[in-house]
C-alpha positions, 0 to 999 in steps of 0.5 A: 493482561490487557493488550492496548489497541494499536492506533489507526494512522491513516491519511488520504494524500496525493502522490506529491503529498506522500513524497513530501512526507516520506523520510529516509527512516521509513520502510515503505510497503508499496501496494500495486493495484490502484496505486501503481496500475489500475486493477488488472492493467498490464503496465504501470501508470506513467505518473505512478511510475515516476512518483515510485521511482522518486520514492525509491530514491528517498527511502527503502521501498518494498512491493506488497500485493494481495494478488495471487498471480504475482507475475505482474508484481514481480515485473513491476518490482524489477522495473523499479529495482525493488524487492517484492515481498513474497509471503503466503499471507495477505494484507492486512495480516501482520504475519507478512512481517515474517518475510520482511527484514526489520527491527523493533525501530522500523517505521513502517509506512504503507502506501495503498488505495484501500482502507480495509487492506492497506489501512488496517495492515498499517495498524496491524504492523504499528505503522502509518498508511497513506492512501491515494486520494485518486486511486488508479481505476479503469473502465475495464475494472471488474464489477467486484473491484468497483463495488469493493472500492465503493464499500471501502470508501464508505466504511473508511469514511465512517471510521474516520468520523467515529 
């Protein structure tokens, strides 16, 4: 039996465009690195914090991260008053859903910064992805992070053209 391929729904948006598009039926899965803080920064970006707090007032939000050390993500989740998804799986695996209470009618919205993790994660769980137009970066970012952003931007452009 042929399984139909899941559609890819990925859009690049500013925080303001994201907030305008979110509705109460969404279950938002919010990324940490590049979205709430630059990779490895200890504190949340002020603008991102304000936008995330507004997002929490609009709909149900869960924090999802691929970072192995989740200490910072737990602190961010506590500061925002939202749960952190605790799963041994990493994005873009749909197996993360085992750690997320949901039903067949759940409308997943992934807010992230990378096509290959957040965009494909959204596709794998049957949701949509909003990728930040201006991801948070730092001059202190490790070279591997900078290179991964460049590669991700290049390949996401190819996928949207094809």
